[in-house]
mmCIF entry with sequence, helices, sheets and N, C-alpha, C, O atoms, coordinates in Angstrom:
data_MODEL
# 
_entry.id   MODEL 
# 
_entity.id                         1 
_entity.type                       polymer 
_entity.pdbx_number_of_molecules   1 
# 
_entity_poly.entity_id                      1 
_entity_poly.type                           'polypeptide(L)' 
_entity_poly.nstd_linkage                   no 
_entity_poly.nstd_monomer                   no 
_entity_poly.pdbx_seq_one_letter_code       MVVYDPKRSPQYFLLVTNNLEANGPWIIEEYSKRWKIETVIRNAKQSLGLLT 
_entity_poly.pdbx_seq_one_letter_code_can   MVVYDPKRSPQYFLLVTNNLEANGPWIIEEYSKRWKIETVIRNAKQSLGLLT 
_entity_poly.pdbx_strand_id                 A 
# 
loop_
_entity_poly_seq.entity_id 
_entity_poly_seq.num 
_entity_poly_seq.mon_id 
_entity_poly_seq.hetero 
1 1  MET n 
1 2  VAL n 
1 3  VAL n 
1 4  TYR n 
1 5  ASP n 
1 6  PRO n 
1 7  LYS n 
1 8  ARG n 
1 9  SER n 
1 10 PRO n 
1 11 GLN n 
1 12 TYR n 
1 13 PHE n 
1 14 LEU n 
1 15 LEU n 
1 16 VAL n 
1 17 THR n 
1 18 ASN n 
1 19 ASN n 
1 20 LEU n 
1 21 GLU n 
1 22 ALA n 
1 23 ASN n 
1 24 GLY n 
1 25 PRO n 
1 26 TRP n 
1 27 ILE n 
1 28 ILE n 
1 29 GLU n 
1 30 GLU n 
1 31 TYR n 
1 32 SER n 
1 33 LYS n 
1 34 ARG n 
1 35 TRP n 
1 36 LYS n 
1 37 ILE n 
1 38 GLU n 
1 39 THR n 
1 40 VAL n 
1 41 ILE n 
1 42 ARG n 
1 43 ASN n 
1 44 ALA n 
1 45 LYS n 
1 46 GLN n 
1 47 SER n 
1 48 LEU n 
1 49 GLY n 
1 50 LEU n 
1 51 LEU n 
1 52 THR n 
# 
_struct_asym.id          A 
_struct_asym.entity_id   1 
# 
_struct_conf.conf_type_id            HELX_P 
_struct_conf.id                      HELX_P1 
_struct_conf.pdbx_PDB_helix_id       AA1 
_struct_conf.beg_label_comp_id       GLY 
_struct_conf.beg_label_asym_id       A 
_struct_conf.beg_label_seq_id        24 
_struct_conf.pdbx_beg_PDB_ins_code   ? 
_struct_conf.end_label_comp_id       SER 
_struct_conf.end_label_asym_id       A 
_struct_conf.end_label_seq_id        47 
_struct_conf.pdbx_end_PDB_ins_code   ? 
_struct_conf.beg_auth_comp_id        GLY 
_struct_conf.beg_auth_asym_id        A 
_struct_conf.beg_auth_seq_id         24 
_struct_conf.end_auth_comp_id        SER 
_struct_conf.end_auth_asym_id        A 
_struct_conf.end_auth_seq_id         47 
_struct_conf.pdbx_PDB_helix_class    1 
_struct_conf.details                 ? 
_struct_conf.pdbx_PDB_helix_length   24 
# 
_struct_conf_type.id          HELX_P 
_struct_conf_type.criteria    ? 
_struct_conf_type.reference   ? 
# 
_struct_sheet.id               AA1 
_struct_sheet.type             ? 
_struct_sheet.number_strands   2 
_struct_sheet.details          ? 
# 
_struct_sheet_order.sheet_id     AA1 
_struct_sheet_order.range_id_1   1 
_struct_sheet_order.range_id_2   2 
_struct_sheet_order.offset       ? 
_struct_sheet_order.sense        anti-parallel 
# 
loop_
_struct_sheet_range.sheet_id 
_struct_sheet_range.id 
_struct_sheet_range.beg_label_comp_id 
_struct_sheet_range.beg_label_asym_id 
_struct_sheet_range.beg_label_seq_id 
_struct_sheet_range.pdbx_beg_PDB_ins_code 
_struct_sheet_range.end_label_comp_id 
_struct_sheet_range.end_label_asym_id 
_struct_sheet_range.end_label_seq_id 
_struct_sheet_range.pdbx_end_PDB_ins_code 
_struct_sheet_range.beg_auth_comp_id 
_struct_sheet_range.beg_auth_asym_id 
_struct_sheet_range.beg_auth_seq_id 
_struct_sheet_range.end_auth_comp_id 
_struct_sheet_range.end_auth_asym_id 
_struct_sheet_range.end_auth_seq_id 
AA1 1 VAL A 2 ? ASP A 5  ? VAL A 2 ASP A 5  
AA1 2 SER A 9 ? LEU A 14 ? SER A 9 LEU A 14 
# 
loop_
_atom_site.group_PDB 
_atom_site.id 
_atom_site.type_symbol 
_atom_site.label_atom_id 
_atom_site.label_alt_id 
_atom_site.label_comp_id 
_atom_site.label_asym_id 
_atom_site.label_entity_id 
_atom_site.label_seq_id 
_atom_site.pdbx_PDB_ins_code 
_atom_site.Cartn_x 
_atom_site.Cartn_y 
_atom_site.Cartn_z 
_atom_site.occupancy 
_atom_site.B_iso_or_equiv 
_atom_site.pdbx_formal_charge 
_atom_site.auth_seq_id 
_atom_site.auth_comp_id 
_atom_site.auth_asym_id 
_atom_site.auth_atom_id 
_atom_site.pdbx_PDB_model_num 
ATOM 1   N N  . MET A 1 1  ? 54.684 80.370 96.097  1.00 0.00 ? 1  MET A N  1 
ATOM 2   C CA . MET A 1 1  ? 53.459 80.734 95.140  1.00 0.00 ? 1  MET A CA 1 
ATOM 3   C C  . MET A 1 1  ? 53.084 82.034 95.346  1.00 0.00 ? 1  MET A C  1 
ATOM 4   O O  . MET A 1 1  ? 52.811 82.450 96.471  1.00 0.00 ? 1  MET A O  1 
ATOM 5   N N  . VAL A 1 2  ? 53.044 82.727 94.342  1.00 0.00 ? 2  VAL A N  1 
ATOM 6   C CA . VAL A 1 2  ? 52.337 84.097 94.300  1.00 0.00 ? 2  VAL A CA 1 
ATOM 7   C C  . VAL A 1 2  ? 50.885 84.081 94.081  1.00 0.00 ? 2  VAL A C  1 
ATOM 8   O O  . VAL A 1 2  ? 50.436 83.528 93.077  1.00 0.00 ? 2  VAL A O  1 
ATOM 9   N N  . VAL A 1 3  ? 50.145 84.621 94.907  1.00 0.00 ? 3  VAL A N  1 
ATOM 10  C CA . VAL A 1 3  ? 48.592 84.560 94.874  1.00 0.00 ? 3  VAL A CA 1 
ATOM 11  C C  . VAL A 1 3  ? 48.050 85.952 94.652  1.00 0.00 ? 3  VAL A C  1 
ATOM 12  O O  . VAL A 1 3  ? 48.530 86.952 95.186  1.00 0.00 ? 3  VAL A O  1 
ATOM 13  N N  . TYR A 1 4  ? 47.062 85.950 93.865  1.00 0.00 ? 4  TYR A N  1 
ATOM 14  C CA . TYR A 1 4  ? 46.362 87.222 93.588  1.00 0.00 ? 4  TYR A CA 1 
ATOM 15  C C  . TYR A 1 4  ? 44.856 86.905 93.642  1.00 0.00 ? 4  TYR A C  1 
ATOM 16  O O  . TYR A 1 4  ? 44.443 86.007 92.908  1.00 0.00 ? 4  TYR A O  1 
ATOM 17  N N  . ASP A 1 5  ? 44.041 87.527 94.405  1.00 0.00 ? 5  ASP A N  1 
ATOM 18  C CA . ASP A 1 5  ? 42.642 87.340 94.358  1.00 0.00 ? 5  ASP A CA 1 
ATOM 19  C C  . ASP A 1 5  ? 41.904 88.721 94.561  1.00 0.00 ? 5  ASP A C  1 
ATOM 20  O O  . ASP A 1 5  ? 41.644 89.120 95.696  1.00 0.00 ? 5  ASP A O  1 
ATOM 21  N N  . PRO A 1 6  ? 41.583 89.423 93.456  1.00 0.00 ? 6  PRO A N  1 
ATOM 22  C CA . PRO A 1 6  ? 41.036 90.662 93.499  1.00 0.00 ? 6  PRO A CA 1 
ATOM 23  C C  . PRO A 1 6  ? 39.724 90.774 94.371  1.00 0.00 ? 6  PRO A C  1 
ATOM 24  O O  . PRO A 1 6  ? 39.366 91.848 94.855  1.00 0.00 ? 6  PRO A O  1 
ATOM 25  N N  . LYS A 1 7  ? 39.092 89.693 94.524  1.00 0.00 ? 7  LYS A N  1 
ATOM 26  C CA . LYS A 1 7  ? 37.872 89.658 95.380  1.00 0.00 ? 7  LYS A CA 1 
ATOM 27  C C  . LYS A 1 7  ? 38.215 90.088 96.836  1.00 0.00 ? 7  LYS A C  1 
ATOM 28  O O  . LYS A 1 7  ? 37.535 90.895 97.470  1.00 0.00 ? 7  LYS A O  1 
ATOM 29  N N  . ARG A 1 8  ? 39.311 89.487 97.298  1.00 0.00 ? 8  ARG A N  1 
ATOM 30  C CA . ARG A 1 8  ? 39.777 89.726 98.691  1.00 0.00 ? 8  ARG A CA 1 
ATOM 31  C C  . ARG A 1 8  ? 40.632 90.960 98.933  1.00 0.00 ? 8  ARG A C  1 
ATOM 32  O O  . ARG A 1 8  ? 40.513 91.673 99.929  1.00 0.00 ? 8  ARG A O  1 
ATOM 33  N N  . SER A 1 9  ? 41.493 91.158 97.960  1.00 0.00 ? 9  SER A N  1 
ATOM 34  C CA . SER A 1 9  ? 42.393 92.243 98.095  1.00 0.00 ? 9  SER A CA 1 
ATOM 35  C C  . SER A 1 9  ? 43.129 92.595 96.749  1.00 0.00 ? 9  SER A C  1 
ATOM 36  O O  . SER A 1 9  ? 43.488 91.679 96.008  1.00 0.00 ? 9  SER A O  1 
ATOM 37  N N  . PRO A 1 10 ? 43.344 93.826 96.444  1.00 0.00 ? 10 PRO A N  1 
ATOM 38  C CA . PRO A 1 10 ? 43.985 94.123 95.163  1.00 0.00 ? 10 PRO A CA 1 
ATOM 39  C C  . PRO A 1 10 ? 45.546 93.822 95.147  1.00 0.00 ? 10 PRO A C  1 
ATOM 40  O O  . PRO A 1 10 ? 46.206 93.956 94.116  1.00 0.00 ? 10 PRO A O  1 
ATOM 41  N N  . GLN A 1 11 ? 46.127 93.382 96.422  1.00 0.00 ? 11 GLN A N  1 
ATOM 42  C CA . GLN A 1 11 ? 47.431 93.193 96.532  1.00 0.00 ? 11 GLN A CA 1 
ATOM 43  C C  . GLN A 1 11 ? 47.866 91.770 96.135  1.00 0.00 ? 11 GLN A C  1 
ATOM 44  O O  . GLN A 1 11 ? 47.062 90.840 96.196  1.00 0.00 ? 11 GLN A O  1 
ATOM 45  N N  . TYR A 1 12 ? 49.154 91.597 95.724  1.00 0.00 ? 12 TYR A N  1 
ATOM 46  C CA . TYR A 1 12 ? 49.752 90.316 95.460  1.00 0.00 ? 12 TYR A CA 1 
ATOM 47  C C  . TYR A 1 12 ? 50.326 89.791 96.845  1.00 0.00 ? 12 TYR A C  1 
ATOM 48  O O  . TYR A 1 12 ? 50.695 90.569 97.725  1.00 0.00 ? 12 TYR A O  1 
ATOM 49  N N  . PHE A 1 13 ? 50.372 88.373 96.971  1.00 0.00 ? 13 PHE A N  1 
ATOM 50  C CA . PHE A 1 13 ? 50.957 87.940 98.168  1.00 0.00 ? 13 PHE A CA 1 
ATOM 51  C C  . PHE A 1 13 ? 51.798 86.774 97.736  1.00 0.00 ? 13 PHE A C  1 
ATOM 52  O O  . PHE A 1 13 ? 51.497 86.037 96.797  1.00 0.00 ? 13 PHE A O  1 
ATOM 53  N N  . LEU A 1 14 ? 52.895 86.650 98.499  1.00 0.00 ? 14 LEU A N  1 
ATOM 54  C CA . LEU A 1 14 ? 53.751 85.492 98.372  1.00 0.00 ? 14 LEU A CA 1 
ATOM 55  C C  . LEU A 1 14 ? 53.532 84.596 99.532  1.00 0.00 ? 14 LEU A C  1 
ATOM 56  O O  . LEU A 1 14 ? 53.910 84.923 100.657 1.00 0.00 ? 14 LEU A O  1 
ATOM 57  N N  . LEU A 1 15 ? 52.920 83.454 99.283  1.00 0.00 ? 15 LEU A N  1 
ATOM 58  C CA . LEU A 1 15 ? 52.696 82.477 100.439 1.00 0.00 ? 15 LEU A CA 1 
ATOM 59  C C  . LEU A 1 15 ? 53.475 81.250 100.220 1.00 0.00 ? 15 LEU A C  1 
ATOM 60  O O  . LEU A 1 15 ? 53.697 80.804 99.094  1.00 0.00 ? 15 LEU A O  1 
ATOM 61  N N  . VAL A 1 16 ? 53.867 80.738 101.255 1.00 0.00 ? 16 VAL A N  1 
ATOM 62  C CA . VAL A 1 16 ? 54.727 79.646 101.116 1.00 0.00 ? 16 VAL A CA 1 
ATOM 63  C C  . VAL A 1 16 ? 54.223 78.351 101.909 1.00 0.00 ? 16 VAL A C  1 
ATOM 64  O O  . VAL A 1 16 ? 53.877 78.493 103.081 1.00 0.00 ? 16 VAL A O  1 
ATOM 65  N N  . THR A 1 17 ? 54.178 77.261 101.384 1.00 0.00 ? 17 THR A N  1 
ATOM 66  C CA . THR A 1 17 ? 53.615 76.030 101.950 1.00 0.00 ? 17 THR A CA 1 
ATOM 67  C C  . THR A 1 17 ? 54.714 74.766 101.563 1.00 0.00 ? 17 THR A C  1 
ATOM 68  O O  . THR A 1 17 ? 55.467 74.798 100.590 1.00 0.00 ? 17 THR A O  1 
ATOM 69  N N  . ASN A 1 18 ? 54.637 73.824 102.400 1.00 0.00 ? 18 ASN A N  1 
ATOM 70  C CA . ASN A 1 18 ? 55.303 72.575 101.992 1.00 0.00 ? 18 ASN A CA 1 
ATOM 71  C C  . ASN A 1 18 ? 54.416 71.589 101.440 1.00 0.00 ? 18 ASN A C  1 
ATOM 72  O O  . ASN A 1 18 ? 54.808 70.436 101.257 1.00 0.00 ? 18 ASN A O  1 
ATOM 73  N N  . ASN A 1 19 ? 53.177 71.982 101.145 1.00 0.00 ? 19 ASN A N  1 
ATOM 74  C CA . ASN A 1 19 ? 52.150 71.094 100.491 1.00 0.00 ? 19 ASN A CA 1 
ATOM 75  C C  . ASN A 1 19 ? 52.198 71.397 99.014  1.00 0.00 ? 19 ASN A C  1 
ATOM 76  O O  . ASN A 1 19 ? 51.582 72.343 98.524  1.00 0.00 ? 19 ASN A O  1 
ATOM 77  N N  . LEU A 1 20 ? 53.012 70.495 98.263  1.00 0.00 ? 20 LEU A N  1 
ATOM 78  C CA . LEU A 1 20 ? 53.257 70.683 96.894  1.00 0.00 ? 20 LEU A CA 1 
ATOM 79  C C  . LEU A 1 20 ? 51.995 70.527 95.907  1.00 0.00 ? 20 LEU A C  1 
ATOM 80  O O  . LEU A 1 20 ? 52.006 70.878 94.727  1.00 0.00 ? 20 LEU A O  1 
ATOM 81  N N  . GLU A 1 21 ? 50.936 69.959 96.561  1.00 0.00 ? 21 GLU A N  1 
ATOM 82  C CA . GLU A 1 21 ? 49.713 69.749 95.910  1.00 0.00 ? 21 GLU A CA 1 
ATOM 83  C C  . GLU A 1 21 ? 48.778 70.905 95.993  1.00 0.00 ? 21 GLU A C  1 
ATOM 84  O O  . GLU A 1 21 ? 47.763 70.955 95.299  1.00 0.00 ? 21 GLU A O  1 
ATOM 85  N N  . ALA A 1 22 ? 49.144 71.912 96.909  1.00 0.00 ? 22 ALA A N  1 
ATOM 86  C CA . ALA A 1 22 ? 48.215 72.947 97.223  1.00 0.00 ? 22 ALA A CA 1 
ATOM 87  C C  . ALA A 1 22 ? 48.008 74.000 96.147  1.00 0.00 ? 22 ALA A C  1 
ATOM 88  O O  . ALA A 1 22 ? 48.962 74.265 95.414  1.00 0.00 ? 22 ALA A O  1 
ATOM 89  N N  . ASN A 1 23 ? 46.938 74.576 96.000  1.00 0.00 ? 23 ASN A N  1 
ATOM 90  C CA . ASN A 1 23 ? 46.612 75.616 94.969  1.00 0.00 ? 23 ASN A CA 1 
ATOM 91  C C  . ASN A 1 23 ? 46.367 76.858 95.682  1.00 0.00 ? 23 ASN A C  1 
ATOM 92  O O  . ASN A 1 23 ? 46.210 76.892 96.902  1.00 0.00 ? 23 ASN A O  1 
ATOM 93  N N  . GLY A 1 24 ? 46.329 77.992 94.844  1.00 0.00 ? 24 GLY A N  1 
ATOM 94  C CA . GLY A 1 24 ? 46.195 79.309 95.462  1.00 0.00 ? 24 GLY A CA 1 
ATOM 95  C C  . GLY A 1 24 ? 44.964 79.531 96.602  1.00 0.00 ? 24 GLY A C  1 
ATOM 96  O O  . GLY A 1 24 ? 45.128 79.946 97.749  1.00 0.00 ? 24 GLY A O  1 
ATOM 97  N N  . PRO A 1 25 ? 43.679 79.136 95.963  1.00 0.00 ? 25 PRO A N  1 
ATOM 98  C CA . PRO A 1 25 ? 42.599 79.286 96.950  1.00 0.00 ? 25 PRO A CA 1 
ATOM 99  C C  . PRO A 1 25 ? 42.681 78.558 98.226  1.00 0.00 ? 25 PRO A C  1 
ATOM 100 O O  . PRO A 1 25 ? 42.313 79.032 99.301  1.00 0.00 ? 25 PRO A O  1 
ATOM 101 N N  . TRP A 1 26 ? 43.214 77.301 98.047  1.00 0.00 ? 26 TRP A N  1 
ATOM 102 C CA . TRP A 1 26 ? 43.401 76.642 99.443  1.00 0.00 ? 26 TRP A CA 1 
ATOM 103 C C  . TRP A 1 26 ? 44.438 77.305 100.402 1.00 0.00 ? 26 TRP A C  1 
ATOM 104 O O  . TRP A 1 26 ? 44.279 77.318 101.622 1.00 0.00 ? 26 TRP A O  1 
ATOM 105 N N  . ILE A 1 27 ? 45.490 77.843 99.777  1.00 0.00 ? 27 ILE A N  1 
ATOM 106 C CA . ILE A 1 27 ? 46.634 78.454 100.571 1.00 0.00 ? 27 ILE A CA 1 
ATOM 107 C C  . ILE A 1 27 ? 45.996 79.745 101.237 1.00 0.00 ? 27 ILE A C  1 
ATOM 108 O O  . ILE A 1 27 ? 46.252 80.054 102.400 1.00 0.00 ? 27 ILE A O  1 
ATOM 109 N N  . ILE A 1 28 ? 45.214 80.421 100.485 1.00 0.00 ? 28 ILE A N  1 
ATOM 110 C CA . ILE A 1 28 ? 44.586 81.634 100.964 1.00 0.00 ? 28 ILE A CA 1 
ATOM 111 C C  . ILE A 1 28 ? 43.652 81.367 102.043 1.00 0.00 ? 28 ILE A C  1 
ATOM 112 O O  . ILE A 1 28 ? 43.657 82.097 103.034 1.00 0.00 ? 28 ILE A O  1 
ATOM 113 N N  . GLU A 1 29 ? 42.870 80.410 101.945 1.00 0.00 ? 29 GLU A N  1 
ATOM 114 C CA . GLU A 1 29 ? 41.883 79.960 103.000 1.00 0.00 ? 29 GLU A CA 1 
ATOM 115 C C  . GLU A 1 29 ? 42.543 79.553 104.395 1.00 0.00 ? 29 GLU A C  1 
ATOM 116 O O  . GLU A 1 29 ? 42.152 79.943 105.496 1.00 0.00 ? 29 GLU A O  1 
ATOM 117 N N  . GLU A 1 30 ? 43.648 78.671 104.138 1.00 0.00 ? 30 GLU A N  1 
ATOM 118 C CA . GLU A 1 30 ? 44.472 78.215 105.271 1.00 0.00 ? 30 GLU A CA 1 
ATOM 119 C C  . GLU A 1 30 ? 45.047 79.471 106.102 1.00 0.00 ? 30 GLU A C  1 
ATOM 120 O O  . GLU A 1 30 ? 44.963 79.604 107.323 1.00 0.00 ? 30 GLU A O  1 
ATOM 121 N N  . TYR A 1 31 ? 45.630 80.337 105.224 1.00 0.00 ? 31 TYR A N  1 
ATOM 122 C CA . TYR A 1 31 ? 46.406 81.556 105.788 1.00 0.00 ? 31 TYR A CA 1 
ATOM 123 C C  . TYR A 1 31 ? 45.239 82.369 106.503 1.00 0.00 ? 31 TYR A C  1 
ATOM 124 O O  . TYR A 1 31 ? 45.437 82.794 107.641 1.00 0.00 ? 31 TYR A O  1 
ATOM 125 N N  . SER A 1 32 ? 44.178 82.565 105.938 1.00 0.00 ? 32 SER A N  1 
ATOM 126 C CA . SER A 1 32 ? 43.117 83.347 106.546 1.00 0.00 ? 32 SER A CA 1 
ATOM 127 C C  . SER A 1 32 ? 42.694 82.728 108.048 1.00 0.00 ? 32 SER A C  1 
ATOM 128 O O  . SER A 1 32 ? 42.490 83.421 109.045 1.00 0.00 ? 32 SER A O  1 
ATOM 129 N N  . LYS A 1 33 ? 42.624 81.508 107.994 1.00 0.00 ? 33 LYS A N  1 
ATOM 130 C CA . LYS A 1 33 ? 42.262 80.796 109.372 1.00 0.00 ? 33 LYS A CA 1 
ATOM 131 C C  . LYS A 1 33 ? 43.274 80.965 110.254 1.00 0.00 ? 33 LYS A C  1 
ATOM 132 O O  . LYS A 1 33 ? 42.963 81.311 111.394 1.00 0.00 ? 33 LYS A O  1 
ATOM 133 N N  . ARG A 1 34 ? 44.541 80.781 109.958 1.00 0.00 ? 34 ARG A N  1 
ATOM 134 C CA . ARG A 1 34 ? 45.631 80.943 110.803 1.00 0.00 ? 34 ARG A CA 1 
ATOM 135 C C  . ARG A 1 34 ? 45.781 82.450 111.356 1.00 0.00 ? 34 ARG A C  1 
ATOM 136 O O  . ARG A 1 34 ? 46.055 82.691 112.531 1.00 0.00 ? 34 ARG A O  1 
ATOM 137 N N  . TRP A 1 35 ? 45.581 83.375 110.429 1.00 0.00 ? 35 TRP A N  1 
ATOM 138 C CA . TRP A 1 35 ? 45.736 84.745 110.798 1.00 0.00 ? 35 TRP A CA 1 
ATOM 139 C C  . TRP A 1 35 ? 44.713 85.214 111.980 1.00 0.00 ? 35 TRP A C  1 
ATOM 140 O O  . TRP A 1 35 ? 45.006 86.019 112.864 1.00 0.00 ? 35 TRP A O  1 
ATOM 141 N N  . LYS A 1 36 ? 43.473 84.564 111.829 1.00 0.00 ? 36 LYS A N  1 
ATOM 142 C CA . LYS A 1 36 ? 42.331 84.858 112.799 1.00 0.00 ? 36 LYS A CA 1 
ATOM 143 C C  . LYS A 1 36 ? 42.846 84.407 114.258 1.00 0.00 ? 36 LYS A C  1 
ATOM 144 O O  . LYS A 1 36 ? 42.630 85.069 115.273 1.00 0.00 ? 36 LYS A O  1 
ATOM 145 N N  . ILE A 1 37 ? 43.533 83.230 114.226 1.00 0.00 ? 37 ILE A N  1 
ATOM 146 C CA . ILE A 1 37 ? 43.994 82.674 115.459 1.00 0.00 ? 37 ILE A CA 1 
ATOM 147 C C  . ILE A 1 37 ? 45.117 83.427 116.061 1.00 0.00 ? 37 ILE A C  1 
ATOM 148 O O  . ILE A 1 37 ? 45.207 83.574 117.279 1.00 0.00 ? 37 ILE A O  1 
ATOM 149 N N  . GLU A 1 38 ? 45.960 83.896 115.233 1.00 0.00 ? 38 GLU A N  1 
ATOM 150 C CA . GLU A 1 38 ? 47.103 84.784 115.549 1.00 0.00 ? 38 GLU A CA 1 
ATOM 151 C C  . GLU A 1 38 ? 46.712 85.977 116.165 1.00 0.00 ? 38 GLU A C  1 
ATOM 152 O O  . GLU A 1 38 ? 47.301 86.327 117.188 1.00 0.00 ? 38 GLU A O  1 
ATOM 153 N N  . THR A 1 39 ? 45.667 86.760 115.624 1.00 0.00 ? 39 THR A N  1 
ATOM 154 C CA . THR A 1 39 ? 45.210 87.978 116.238 1.00 0.00 ? 39 THR A CA 1 
ATOM 155 C C  . THR A 1 39 ? 44.521 87.772 117.464 1.00 0.00 ? 39 THR A C  1 
ATOM 156 O O  . THR A 1 39 ? 44.557 88.677 118.298 1.00 0.00 ? 39 THR A O  1 
ATOM 157 N N  . VAL A 1 40 ? 43.856 86.652 117.721 1.00 0.00 ? 40 VAL A N  1 
ATOM 158 C CA . VAL A 1 40 ? 43.146 86.352 118.881 1.00 0.00 ? 40 VAL A CA 1 
ATOM 159 C C  . VAL A 1 40 ? 44.186 86.154 120.083 1.00 0.00 ? 40 VAL A C  1 
ATOM 160 O O  . VAL A 1 40 ? 43.956 86.600 121.208 1.00 0.00 ? 40 VAL A O  1 
ATOM 161 N N  . ILE A 1 41 ? 45.308 85.472 119.764 1.00 0.00 ? 41 ILE A N  1 
ATOM 162 C CA . ILE A 1 41 ? 46.370 85.303 120.725 1.00 0.00 ? 41 ILE A CA 1 
ATOM 163 C C  . ILE A 1 41 ? 47.068 86.693 121.129 1.00 0.00 ? 41 ILE A C  1 
ATOM 164 O O  . ILE A 1 41 ? 47.281 87.056 122.286 1.00 0.00 ? 41 ILE A O  1 
ATOM 165 N N  . ARG A 1 42 ? 47.379 87.388 119.983 1.00 0.00 ? 42 ARG A N  1 
ATOM 166 C CA . ARG A 1 42 ? 48.007 88.644 120.299 1.00 0.00 ? 42 ARG A CA 1 
ATOM 167 C C  . ARG A 1 42 ? 47.137 89.591 121.064 1.00 0.00 ? 42 ARG A C  1 
ATOM 168 O O  . ARG A 1 42 ? 47.640 90.364 121.880 1.00 0.00 ? 42 ARG A O  1 
ATOM 169 N N  . ASN A 1 43 ? 45.791 89.560 120.822 1.00 0.00 ? 43 ASN A N  1 
ATOM 170 C CA . ASN A 1 43 ? 44.875 90.499 121.659 1.00 0.00 ? 43 ASN A CA 1 
ATOM 171 C C  . ASN A 1 43 ? 44.887 90.029 123.060 1.00 0.00 ? 43 ASN A C  1 
ATOM 172 O O  . ASN A 1 43 ? 44.919 90.848 123.978 1.00 0.00 ? 43 ASN A O  1 
ATOM 173 N N  . ALA A 1 44 ? 44.862 88.713 123.282 1.00 0.00 ? 44 ALA A N  1 
ATOM 174 C CA . ALA A 1 44 ? 44.782 88.078 124.678 1.00 0.00 ? 44 ALA A CA 1 
ATOM 175 C C  . ALA A 1 44 ? 46.064 88.474 125.366 1.00 0.00 ? 44 ALA A C  1 
ATOM 176 O O  . ALA A 1 44 ? 46.000 88.845 126.538 1.00 0.00 ? 44 ALA A O  1 
ATOM 177 N N  . LYS A 1 45 ? 47.157 88.429 124.776 1.00 0.00 ? 45 LYS A N  1 
ATOM 178 C CA . LYS A 1 45 ? 48.439 88.678 125.357 1.00 0.00 ? 45 LYS A CA 1 
ATOM 179 C C  . LYS A 1 45 ? 48.528 90.203 125.767 1.00 0.00 ? 45 LYS A C  1 
ATOM 180 O O  . LYS A 1 45 ? 49.028 90.555 126.835 1.00 0.00 ? 45 LYS A O  1 
ATOM 181 N N  . GLN A 1 46 ? 47.986 91.110 124.807 1.00 0.00 ? 46 GLN A N  1 
ATOM 182 C CA . GLN A 1 46 ? 47.864 92.482 125.085 1.00 0.00 ? 46 GLN A CA 1 
ATOM 183 C C  . GLN A 1 46 ? 46.983 92.891 126.386 1.00 0.00 ? 46 GLN A C  1 
ATOM 184 O O  . GLN A 1 46 ? 47.303 93.731 127.226 1.00 0.00 ? 46 GLN A O  1 
ATOM 185 N N  . SER A 1 47 ? 45.861 92.145 126.362 1.00 0.00 ? 47 SER A N  1 
ATOM 186 C CA . SER A 1 47 ? 44.973 92.385 127.454 1.00 0.00 ? 47 SER A CA 1 
ATOM 187 C C  . SER A 1 47 ? 45.549 91.906 128.754 1.00 0.00 ? 47 SER A C  1 
ATOM 188 O O  . SER A 1 47 ? 45.178 92.475 129.781 1.00 0.00 ? 47 SER A O  1 
ATOM 189 N N  . LEU A 1 48 ? 46.399 90.941 128.823 1.00 0.00 ? 48 LEU A N  1 
ATOM 190 C CA . LEU A 1 48 ? 47.029 90.441 130.012 1.00 0.00 ? 48 LEU A CA 1 
ATOM 191 C C  . LEU A 1 48 ? 48.353 91.109 130.336 1.00 0.00 ? 48 LEU A C  1 
ATOM 192 O O  . LEU A 1 48 ? 49.034 90.816 131.319 1.00 0.00 ? 48 LEU A O  1 
ATOM 193 N N  . GLY A 1 49 ? 48.661 92.022 129.441 1.00 0.00 ? 49 GLY A N  1 
ATOM 194 C CA . GLY A 1 49 ? 49.996 92.879 129.615 1.00 0.00 ? 49 GLY A CA 1 
ATOM 195 C C  . GLY A 1 49 ? 51.124 92.103 129.456 1.00 0.00 ? 49 GLY A C  1 
ATOM 196 O O  . GLY A 1 49 ? 52.144 92.403 130.076 1.00 0.00 ? 49 GLY A O  1 
ATOM 197 N N  . LEU A 1 50 ? 51.093 91.055 128.642 1.00 0.00 ? 50 LEU A N  1 
ATOM 198 C CA . LEU A 1 50 ? 52.185 90.169 128.358 1.00 0.00 ? 50 LEU A CA 1 
ATOM 199 C C  . LEU A 1 50 ? 53.102 90.593 127.198 1.00 0.00 ? 50 LEU A C  1 
ATOM 200 O O  . LEU A 1 50 ? 54.156 89.980 127.027 1.00 0.00 ? 50 LEU A O  1 
ATOM 201 N N  . LEU A 1 51 ? 52.741 91.646 126.365 1.00 0.00 ? 51 LEU A N  1 
ATOM 202 C CA . LEU A 1 51 ? 53.398 92.189 125.347 1.00 0.00 ? 51 LEU A CA 1 
ATOM 203 C C  . LEU A 1 51 ? 54.036 93.499 125.798 1.00 0.00 ? 51 LEU A C  1 
ATOM 204 O O  . LEU A 1 51 ? 53.481 94.233 126.616 1.00 0.00 ? 51 LEU A O  1 
ATOM 205 N N  . THR A 1 52 ? 55.201 93.770 125.251 1.00 0.00 ? 52 THR A N  1 
ATOM 206 C CA . THR A 1 52 ? 55.859 95.085 125.595 1.00 0.00 ? 52 THR A CA 1 
ATOM 207 C C  . THR A 1 52 ? 55.556 96.006 124.629 1.00 0.00 ? 52 THR A C  1 
ATOM 208 O O  . THR A 1 52 ? 55.993 97.154 124.712 1.00 0.00 ? 52 THR A O  1 
# 
């Protein structure tokens, strides 16, 4: 699904899901939640010196 939300970003995004009933706003919200978790994990690894 290609998603475009000018309120969040002027860019187009290609987001993939296996939920065939998902719509654009739901995918964007779920992606946003996951991205926050990913950045917390990355920052923790950097603080502990686990990333090269």
